[in-house]
All heavy atoms as TSV, in Angstrom:
chain	resi	resn	atom	element	x	y	z
A	1	MET	N	N	0.847	-1.172	0.000
A	1	MET	CA	C	0.000	0.000	0.000
A	1	MET	C	C	0.894	1.237	0.000
A	1	MET	O	O	1.905	1.285	0.682
A	1	MET	CB	C	-0.895	0.003	1.236
A	1	MET	CG	C	-1.683	1.265	1.393
A	1	MET	SD	S	-2.687	1.332	2.875
A	1	MET	CE	C	-3.996	0.257	2.387
A	2	VAL	N	N	0.501	2.243	-0.739
A	2	VAL	CA	C	1.241	3.501	-0.785
A	2	VAL	C	C	0.852	4.347	0.423
A	2	VAL	O	O	-0.325	4.565	0.683
A	2	VAL	CB	C	0.954	4.266	-2.093
A	2	VAL	CG1	C	1.620	5.630	-2.075
A	2	VAL	CG2	C	1.433	3.467	-3.288
A	3	VAL	N	N	1.847	4.802	1.147
A	3	VAL	CA	C	1.621	5.669	2.302
A	3	VAL	C	C	1.737	7.128	1.875
A	3	VAL	O	O	0.898	7.945	2.222
A	3	VAL	CB	C	2.643	5.362	3.420
A	3	VAL	CG1	C	2.533	6.368	4.553
A	3	VAL	CG2	C	2.460	3.959	3.937
A	4	CYS	N	N	2.763	7.426	1.117
A	4	CYS	CA	C	3.039	8.799	0.698
A	4	CYS	C	C	3.090	8.870	-0.820
A	4	CYS	O	O	4.032	8.362	-1.430
A	4	CYS	CB	C	4.356	9.261	1.300
A	4	CYS	SG	S	4.847	10.915	0.793
A	5	VAL	N	N	2.098	9.513	-1.389
A	5	VAL	CA	C	2.044	9.663	-2.842
A	5	VAL	C	C	3.130	10.628	-3.316
A	5	VAL	O	O	3.779	10.390	-4.337
A	5	VAL	CB	C	0.646	10.154	-3.283
A	5	VAL	CG1	C	0.604	10.432	-4.766
A	5	VAL	CG2	C	-0.404	9.129	-2.904
A	6	CYS	N	N	3.358	11.685	-2.569
A	6	CYS	CA	C	4.346	12.695	-2.969
A	6	CYS	C	C	5.748	12.106	-3.144
A	6	CYS	O	O	6.482	12.515	-4.044
A	6	CYS	CB	C	4.408	13.818	-1.939
A	6	CYS	SG	S	2.870	14.729	-1.727
A	7	ASN	N	N	6.108	11.172	-2.274
A	7	ASN	CA	C	7.448	10.588	-2.300
A	7	ASN	C	C	7.454	9.126	-2.753
A	7	ASN	O	O	8.504	8.489	-2.715
A	7	ASN	CB	C	8.085	10.674	-0.908
A	7	ASN	CG	C	8.415	12.090	-0.529
A	7	ASN	OD1	O	9.174	12.765	-1.197
A	7	ASN	ND2	N	7.820	12.564	0.555
A	8	ALA	N	N	6.308	8.601	-3.131
A	8	ALA	CA	C	6.180	7.203	-3.558
A	8	ALA	C	C	6.744	6.242	-2.505
A	8	ALA	O	O	7.506	5.331	-2.803
A	8	ALA	CB	C	6.854	6.983	-4.916
A	9	ILE	N	N	6.329	6.473	-1.249
A	9	ILE	CA	C	6.774	5.626	-0.140
A	9	ILE	C	C	5.680	4.620	0.160
A	9	ILE	O	O	4.518	4.977	0.321
A	9	ILE	CB	C	7.092	6.463	1.114
A	9	ILE	CG1	C	8.269	7.380	0.817
A	9	ILE	CG2	C	7.391	5.562	2.310
A	9	ILE	CD1	C	8.579	8.343	1.939
A	10	ARG	N	N	6.085	3.366	0.249
A	10	ARG	CA	C	5.142	2.288	0.512
A	10	ARG	C	C	5.144	1.931	1.998
A	10	ARG	O	O	6.074	2.260	2.735
A	10	ARG	CB	C	5.520	1.074	-0.321
A	10	ARG	CG	C	5.420	1.361	-1.813
A	10	ARG	CD	C	6.063	0.304	-2.638
A	10	ARG	NE	N	5.539	-1.001	-2.265
A	10	ARG	CZ	C	5.372	-1.996	-3.100
A	10	ARG	NH1	N	5.708	-1.860	-4.350
A	10	ARG	NH2	N	4.903	-3.149	-2.683
A	11	GLU	N	N	4.101	1.244	2.403
A	11	GLU	CA	C	3.973	0.828	3.806
A	11	GLU	C	C	5.179	0.011	4.243
A	11	GLU	O	O	5.684	0.188	5.351
A	11	GLU	CB	C	2.688	0.026	3.980
A	11	GLU	CG	C	2.420	-0.387	5.404
A	11	GLU	CD	C	1.089	-1.095	5.577
A	11	GLU	OE1	O	0.256	-1.085	4.656
A	11	GLU	OE2	O	0.892	-1.655	6.667
A	12	THR	N	N	5.645	-0.869	3.387
A	12	THR	CA	C	6.813	-1.698	3.744
A	12	THR	C	C	8.048	-0.841	3.984
A	12	THR	O	O	8.873	-1.181	4.839
A	12	THR	CB	C	7.097	-2.763	2.670
A	12	THR	OG1	O	7.267	-2.112	1.407
A	12	THR	CG2	C	5.988	-3.782	2.586
A	13	ASP	N	N	8.182	0.259	3.257
A	13	ASP	CA	C	9.323	1.168	3.462
A	13	ASP	C	C	9.268	1.787	4.852
A	13	ASP	O	O	10.287	1.868	5.545
A	13	ASP	CB	C	9.319	2.293	2.417
A	13	ASP	CG	C	9.442	1.782	0.995
A	13	ASP	OD1	O	10.125	0.770	0.778
A	13	ASP	OD2	O	8.838	2.411	0.101
A	14	VAL	N	N	8.072	2.228	5.250
A	14	VAL	CA	C	7.912	2.849	6.572
A	14	VAL	C	C	8.137	1.807	7.662
A	14	VAL	O	O	8.803	2.083	8.662
A	14	VAL	CB	C	6.526	3.516	6.713
A	14	VAL	CG1	C	6.338	4.090	8.113
A	14	VAL	CG2	C	6.345	4.611	5.670
A	15	ARG	N	N	7.608	0.609	7.479
A	15	ARG	CA	C	7.815	-0.462	8.470
A	15	ARG	C	C	9.304	-0.787	8.615
A	15	ARG	O	O	9.814	-0.939	9.731
A	15	ARG	CB	C	7.031	-1.710	8.090
A	15	ARG	CG	C	5.547	-1.564	8.275
A	15	ARG	CD	C	4.793	-2.875	8.094
A	15	ARG	NE	N	3.370	-2.640	8.143
A	15	ARG	CZ	C	2.685	-2.433	9.263
A	15	ARG	NH1	N	3.296	-2.466	10.422
A	15	ARG	NH2	N	1.386	-2.209	9.218
A	16	ASP	N	N	10.004	-0.890	7.512
A	16	ASP	CA	C	11.439	-1.173	7.557
A	16	ASP	C	C	12.200	-0.064	8.274
A	16	ASP	O	O	13.094	-0.337	9.076
A	16	ASP	CB	C	11.995	-1.364	6.145
A	16	ASP	CG	C	11.524	-2.640	5.482
A	16	ASP	OD1	O	11.041	-3.559	6.192
A	16	ASP	OD2	O	11.647	-2.729	4.240
A	17	ALA	N	N	11.839	1.179	7.982
A	17	ALA	CA	C	12.494	2.308	8.651
A	17	ALA	C	C	12.240	2.264	10.157
A	17	ALA	O	O	13.144	2.520	10.960
A	17	ALA	CB	C	12.005	3.631	8.061
A	18	ALA	N	N	11.023	1.932	10.554
A	18	ALA	CA	C	10.688	1.825	11.979
A	18	ALA	C	C	11.495	0.703	12.632
A	18	ALA	O	O	11.992	0.862	13.744
A	18	ALA	CB	C	9.197	1.583	12.157
A	19	ARG	N	N	11.640	-0.396	11.940
A	19	ARG	CA	C	12.429	-1.518	12.475
A	19	ARG	C	C	13.898	-1.157	12.618
A	19	ARG	O	O	14.592	-1.723	13.454
A	19	ARG	CB	C	12.272	-2.739	11.573
A	19	ARG	CG	C	10.901	-3.353	11.648
A	19	ARG	CD	C	10.768	-4.538	10.722
A	19	ARG	NE	N	9.377	-4.953	10.647
A	19	ARG	CZ	C	8.763	-5.307	9.540
A	19	ARG	NH1	N	9.421	-5.354	8.383
A	19	ARG	NH2	N	7.496	-5.643	9.560
A	20	ARG	N	N	14.352	-0.231	11.790
A	20	ARG	CA	C	15.747	0.227	11.876
A	20	ARG	C	C	15.914	1.334	12.908
A	20	ARG	O	O	17.013	1.858	13.078
A	20	ARG	CB	C	16.230	0.698	10.512
A	20	ARG	CG	C	16.425	-0.405	9.495
A	20	ARG	CD	C	17.131	0.081	8.233
A	20	ARG	NE	N	16.555	1.269	7.654
A	20	ARG	CZ	C	15.609	1.295	6.713
A	20	ARG	NH1	N	15.133	0.158	6.243
A	20	ARG	NH2	N	15.146	2.438	6.248
A	21	GLY	N	N	14.822	1.724	13.579
A	21	GLY	CA	C	14.932	2.676	14.674
A	21	GLY	C	C	14.260	4.021	14.493
A	21	GLY	O	O	14.316	4.850	15.396
A	22	ALA	N	N	13.639	4.268	13.355
A	22	ALA	CA	C	12.947	5.546	13.162
A	22	ALA	C	C	11.771	5.638	14.128
A	22	ALA	O	O	10.946	4.730	14.194
A	22	ALA	CB	C	12.454	5.681	11.722
A	23	LEU	N	N	11.705	6.725	14.880
A	23	LEU	CA	C	10.655	6.904	15.874
A	23	LEU	C	C	9.561	7.863	15.432
A	23	LEU	O	O	8.565	8.020	16.146
A	23	LEU	CB	C	11.269	7.399	17.188
A	23	LEU	CG	C	12.280	6.450	17.829
A	23	LEU	CD1	C	12.913	7.106	19.051
A	23	LEU	CD2	C	11.624	5.138	18.200
A	24	SER	N	N	9.742	8.495	14.284
A	24	SER	CA	C	8.749	9.448	13.783
A	24	SER	C	C	8.707	9.369	12.263
A	24	SER	O	O	9.659	8.902	11.637
A	24	SER	CB	C	9.120	10.870	14.210
A	24	SER	OG	O	10.284	11.290	13.518
A	25	PRO	N	N	7.623	9.865	11.675
A	25	PRO	CA	C	7.567	9.894	10.213
A	25	PRO	C	C	8.724	10.691	9.598
A	25	PRO	O	O	9.319	10.260	8.616
A	25	PRO	CB	C	6.220	10.556	9.919
A	25	PRO	CG	C	5.371	10.169	11.088
A	25	PRO	CD	C	6.320	10.234	12.254
A	26	ALA	N	N	9.067	11.814	10.190
A	26	ALA	CA	C	10.161	12.625	9.647
A	26	ALA	C	C	11.467	11.841	9.624
A	26	ALA	O	O	12.218	11.884	8.639
A	26	ALA	CB	C	10.321	13.911	10.448
A	27	LYS	N	N	11.747	11.110	10.700
A	27	LYS	CA	C	12.979	10.322	10.750
A	27	LYS	C	C	12.923	9.145	9.784
A	27	LYS	O	O	13.924	8.800	9.156
A	27	LYS	CB	C	13.244	9.844	12.171
A	27	LYS	CG	C	13.654	10.970	13.091
A	27	LYS	CD	C	13.914	10.489	14.491
A	27	LYS	CE	C	14.280	11.683	15.361
A	27	LYS	NZ	N	14.535	11.301	16.737
A	28	ALA	N	N	11.758	8.547	9.657
A	28	ALA	CA	C	11.596	7.441	8.702
A	28	ALA	C	C	11.830	7.947	7.290
A	28	ALA	O	O	12.561	7.331	6.505
A	28	ALA	CB	C	10.206	6.823	8.832
A	29	TYR	N	N	11.226	9.083	6.953
A	29	TYR	CA	C	11.371	9.633	5.607
A	29	TYR	C	C	12.819	10.033	5.342
A	29	TYR	O	O	13.349	9.811	4.265
A	29	TYR	CB	C	10.455	10.844	5.419
A	29	TYR	CG	C	9.002	10.486	5.251
A	29	TYR	CD1	C	8.458	9.346	5.839
A	29	TYR	CD2	C	8.152	11.278	4.516
A	29	TYR	CE1	C	7.124	9.019	5.696
A	29	TYR	CE2	C	6.818	10.966	4.360
A	29	TYR	CZ	C	6.310	9.829	4.955
A	29	TYR	OH	O	4.990	9.506	4.813
A	30	ARG	N	N	13.454	10.619	6.349
A	30	ARG	CA	C	14.858	11.015	6.208
A	30	ARG	C	C	15.724	9.804	5.913
A	30	ARG	O	O	16.623	9.865	5.076
A	30	ARG	CB	C	15.329	11.717	7.484
A	30	ARG	CG	C	16.429	12.700	7.244
A	30	ARG	CD	C	16.758	13.562	8.464
A	30	ARG	NE	N	15.590	14.283	8.961
A	30	ARG	CZ	C	15.187	14.269	10.243
A	30	ARG	NH1	N	15.852	13.595	11.154
A	30	ARG	NH2	N	14.126	14.944	10.613
A	31	SER	N	N	15.433	8.691	6.579
A	31	SER	CA	C	16.219	7.476	6.344
A	31	SER	C	C	16.003	6.919	4.941
A	31	SER	O	O	16.823	6.157	4.435
A	31	SER	CB	C	15.885	6.404	7.388
A	31	SER	OG	O	14.647	5.792	7.119
A	32	LEU	N	N	14.898	7.331	4.318
A	32	LEU	CA	C	14.590	6.912	2.946
A	32	LEU	C	C	15.042	7.955	1.922
A	32	LEU	O	O	14.770	7.819	0.733
A	32	LEU	CB	C	13.080	6.664	2.819
A	32	LEU	CG	C	12.535	5.529	3.690
A	32	LEU	CD1	C	11.020	5.565	3.727
A	32	LEU	CD2	C	13.039	4.190	3.192
A	33	GLY	N	N	15.702	9.001	2.401
A	33	GLY	CA	C	16.251	10.008	1.506
A	33	GLY	C	C	15.272	11.066	1.047
A	33	GLY	O	O	15.480	11.687	0.004
A	34	CYS	N	N	14.214	11.288	1.811
A	34	CYS	CA	C	13.244	12.319	1.424
A	34	CYS	C	C	12.646	12.944	2.678
A	34	CYS	O	O	13.086	12.662	3.784
A	34	CYS	CB	C	12.160	11.744	0.520
A	34	CYS	SG	S	11.335	10.307	1.203
A	35	LYS	N	N	11.653	13.808	2.485
A	35	LYS	CA	C	10.958	14.432	3.612
A	35	LYS	C	C	9.487	14.577	3.250
A	35	LYS	O	O	9.124	14.605	2.071
A	35	LYS	CB	C	11.572	15.779	3.968
A	35	LYS	CG	C	11.523	16.792	2.866
A	35	LYS	CD	C	12.217	18.062	3.297
A	35	LYS	CE	C	12.174	19.068	2.149
A	35	LYS	NZ	N	12.788	20.322	2.515
A	36	PRO	N	N	8.615	14.665	4.254
A	36	PRO	CA	C	7.191	14.837	3.970
A	36	PRO	C	C	6.953	16.107	3.165
A	36	PRO	O	O	7.605	17.123	3.395
A	36	PRO	CB	C	6.544	14.942	5.353
A	36	PRO	CG	C	7.517	14.303	6.283
A	36	PRO	CD	C	8.869	14.576	5.692
A	37	GLN	N	N	6.031	16.036	2.237
A	37	GLN	CA	C	5.726	17.187	1.394
A	37	GLN	C	C	4.407	17.837	1.824
A	37	GLN	O	O	4.417	18.851	2.485
A	37	GLN	CB	C	5.657	16.765	-0.082
A	37	GLN	CG	C	6.948	16.166	-0.604
A	37	GLN	CD	C	8.094	17.162	-0.646
A	37	GLN	OE1	O	7.913	18.294	-1.040
A	37	GLN	NE2	N	9.260	16.728	-0.208
A	38	CYS	N	N	3.274	17.224	1.461
A	38	CYS	CA	C	1.976	17.839	1.753
A	38	CYS	C	C	1.482	17.520	3.169
A	38	CYS	O	O	0.638	18.210	3.702
A	38	CYS	CB	C	0.926	17.411	0.722
A	38	CYS	SG	S	0.337	15.711	0.896
A	39	GLY	N	N	1.987	16.454	3.779
A	39	GLY	CA	C	1.630	16.107	5.149
A	39	GLY	C	C	0.430	15.190	5.310
A	39	GLY	O	O	0.137	14.756	6.425
A	40	GLN	N	N	-0.267	14.865	4.244
A	40	GLN	CA	C	-1.439	13.994	4.342
A	40	GLN	C	C	-1.086	12.603	4.851
A	40	GLN	O	O	-1.916	11.920	5.436
A	40	GLN	CB	C	-2.125	13.875	2.978
A	40	GLN	CG	C	-2.776	15.154	2.506
A	40	GLN	CD	C	-3.989	15.515	3.361
A	40	GLN	OE1	O	-4.805	14.658	3.670
A	40	GLN	NE2	N	-4.065	16.761	3.750
A	41	CYS	N	N	0.126	12.167	4.653
A	41	CYS	CA	C	0.551	10.817	5.007
A	41	CYS	C	C	1.010	10.680	6.458
A	41	CYS	O	O	1.138	9.560	6.968
A	41	CYS	CB	C	1.686	10.389	4.090
A	41	CYS	SG	S	3.091	11.530	4.152
A	42	ILE	N	N	1.263	11.775	7.118
A	42	ILE	CA	C	1.862	11.739	8.455
A	42	ILE	C	C	1.046	10.911	9.457
A	42	ILE	O	O	1.623	10.063	10.142
A	42	ILE	CB	C	2.102	13.169	8.987
A	42	ILE	CG1	C	3.072	13.922	8.088
A	42	ILE	CG2	C	2.585	13.158	10.426
A	42	ILE	CD1	C	4.447	13.305	7.984
A	43	PRO	N	N	-0.262	11.082	9.570
A	43	PRO	CA	C	-1.003	10.269	10.542
A	43	PRO	C	C	-0.892	8.761	10.273
A	43	PRO	O	O	-0.712	7.974	11.209
A	43	PRO	CB	C	-2.448	10.744	10.391
A	43	PRO	CG	C	-2.335	12.133	9.869
A	43	PRO	CD	C	-1.134	12.098	8.954
A	44	PHE	N	N	-0.982	8.357	9.009
A	44	PHE	CA	C	-0.883	6.932	8.680
A	44	PHE	C	C	0.524	6.416	8.936
A	44	PHE	O	O	0.705	5.346	9.523
A	44	PHE	CB	C	-1.295	6.698	7.226
A	44	PHE	CG	C	-1.356	5.248	6.840
A	44	PHE	CD1	C	-1.856	4.286	7.702
A	44	PHE	CD2	C	-0.924	4.839	5.592
A	44	PHE	CE1	C	-1.917	2.942	7.334
A	44	PHE	CE2	C	-0.972	3.504	5.207
A	44	PHE	CZ	C	-1.474	2.562	6.084
A	45	ALA	N	N	1.531	7.182	8.559
A	45	ALA	CA	C	2.915	6.778	8.816
A	45	ALA	C	C	3.156	6.656	10.322
A	45	ALA	O	O	3.826	5.719	10.779
A	45	ALA	CB	C	3.880	7.779	8.193
A	46	ARG	N	N	2.607	7.576	11.093
A	46	ARG	CA	C	2.755	7.535	12.553
A	46	ARG	C	C	2.137	6.257	13.133
A	46	ARG	O	O	2.713	5.629	14.016
A	46	ARG	CB	C	2.115	8.780	13.165
A	46	ARG	CG	C	2.429	8.972	14.630
A	46	ARG	CD	C	1.894	10.288	15.162
A	46	ARG	NE	N	2.683	11.403	14.630
A	46	ARG	CZ	C	2.167	12.447	14.002
A	46	ARG	NH1	N	0.871	12.552	13.821
A	46	ARG	NH2	N	2.943	13.408	13.555
A	47	GLN	N	N	0.968	5.874	12.621
A	47	GLN	CA	C	0.308	4.634	13.074
A	47	GLN	C	C	1.168	3.414	12.762
A	47	GLN	O	O	1.297	2.514	13.594
A	47	GLN	CB	C	-1.049	4.463	12.391
A	47	GLN	CG	C	-2.116	5.372	12.881
A	47	GLN	CD	C	-3.413	5.171	12.104
A	47	GLN	OE1	O	-3.457	4.483	11.090
A	47	GLN	NE2	N	-4.479	5.775	12.597
A	48	ILE	N	N	1.735	3.375	11.587
A	48	ILE	CA	C	2.580	2.249	11.181
A	48	ILE	C	C	3.801	2.146	12.098
A	48	ILE	O	O	4.137	1.055	12.591
A	48	ILE	CB	C	3.026	2.396	9.712
A	48	ILE	CG1	C	1.823	2.277	8.784
A	48	ILE	CG2	C	4.090	1.356	9.354
A	48	ILE	CD1	C	2.097	2.705	7.356
A	49	ILE	N	N	4.439	3.260	12.344
A	49	ILE	CA	C	5.633	3.282	13.201
A	49	ILE	C	C	5.263	2.850	14.615
A	49	ILE	O	O	5.966	2.037	15.228
A	49	ILE	CB	C	6.298	4.668	13.183
A	49	ILE	CG1	C	6.877	4.928	11.792
A	49	ILE	CG2	C	7.366	4.789	14.257
A	49	ILE	CD1	C	7.282	6.360	11.530
A	50	LYS	N	N	4.166	3.369	15.127
A	50	LYS	CA	C	3.713	2.998	16.474
A	50	LYS	C	C	3.442	1.498	16.556
A	50	LYS	O	O	3.836	0.830	17.521
A	50	LYS	CB	C	2.444	3.782	16.836
A	50	LYS	CG	C	1.958	3.557	18.222
A	50	LYS	CD	C	0.731	4.420	18.518
A	50	LYS	CE	C	0.211	4.154	19.906
A	50	LYS	NZ	N	-0.989	4.961	20.198
A	51	ALA	N	N	2.790	0.941	15.554
A	51	ALA	CA	C	2.483	-0.487	15.536
A	51	ALA	C	C	3.762	-1.320	15.491
A	51	ALA	O	O	3.869	-2.342	16.177
A	51	ALA	CB	C	1.590	-0.817	14.339
A	52	GLU	N	N	4.716	-0.899	14.699
A	52	GLU	CA	C	5.977	-1.643	14.603
A	52	GLU	C	C	6.730	-1.639	15.924
A	52	GLU	O	O	7.283	-2.650	16.326
A	52	GLU	CB	C	6.868	-1.073	13.497
A	52	GLU	CG	C	6.470	-1.487	12.125
A	52	GLU	CD	C	6.486	-2.992	11.922
A	52	GLU	OE1	O	7.446	-3.664	12.340
A	52	GLU	OE2	O	5.521	-3.495	11.340
A	53	HIS	N	N	6.728	-0.507	16.609
A	53	HIS	CA	C	7.430	-0.432	17.889
A	53	HIS	C	C	6.676	-1.202	18.978
A	53	HIS	O	O	7.295	-1.737	19.897
A	53	HIS	CB	C	7.694	1.007	18.285
A	53	HIS	CG	C	8.783	1.628	17.457
A	53	HIS	ND1	N	10.111	1.364	17.645
A	53	HIS	CD2	C	8.715	2.473	16.397
A	53	HIS	CE1	C	10.826	2.008	16.755
A	53	HIS	NE2	N	9.993	2.694	15.977
A	54	ALA	N	N	5.368	-1.279	18.886
A	54	ALA	CA	C	4.569	-2.051	19.854
A	54	ALA	C	C	4.870	-3.538	19.709
A	54	ALA	O	O	4.964	-4.261	20.709
A	54	ALA	CB	C	3.090	-1.782	19.670
A	55	VAL	N	N	5.045	-3.994	18.491
A	55	VAL	CA	C	5.352	-5.408	18.229
A	55	VAL	C	C	6.754	-5.743	18.726
A	55	VAL	O	O	6.997	-6.819	19.255
A	55	VAL	CB	C	5.221	-5.724	16.728
A	55	VAL	CG1	C	5.763	-7.097	16.404
A	55	VAL	CG2	C	3.770	-5.622	16.298
A	56	ALA	N	N	7.667	-4.799	18.584
A	56	ALA	CA	C	9.062	-5.027	18.951
A	56	ALA	C	C	9.262	-5.112	20.468
A	56	ALA	O	O	10.224	-5.695	20.933
A	56	ALA	CB	C	9.942	-3.923	18.385
A	57	CYS	N	N	8.367	-4.507	21.219
A	57	CYS	CA	C	8.527	-4.467	22.690
A	57	CYS	C	C	8.098	-5.705	23.353
A	57	CYS	O	O	7.475	-6.527	23.296
A	57	CYS	CB	C	7.769	-3.288	23.274
A	57	CYS	SG	S	8.489	-1.723	22.793
C-alpha cells in the first residue's frame, strides 16, 4: 500500500524504517532520503511506526 504519494513511499518502506529505529515519520522519511511534502501521510505513517514499535517491545 502507498503511504506517501508525494514521495512514492510504501507501507513496507515505513515499516522497515521503523524496524531500523525511526521513531517518527520525519525520521523514517529522512532514512529513505526524502521528507514529507503535503503532510497527508503523516497520521498513517505515525500509526505504522507505532504499531511496529509495539510489536518489537
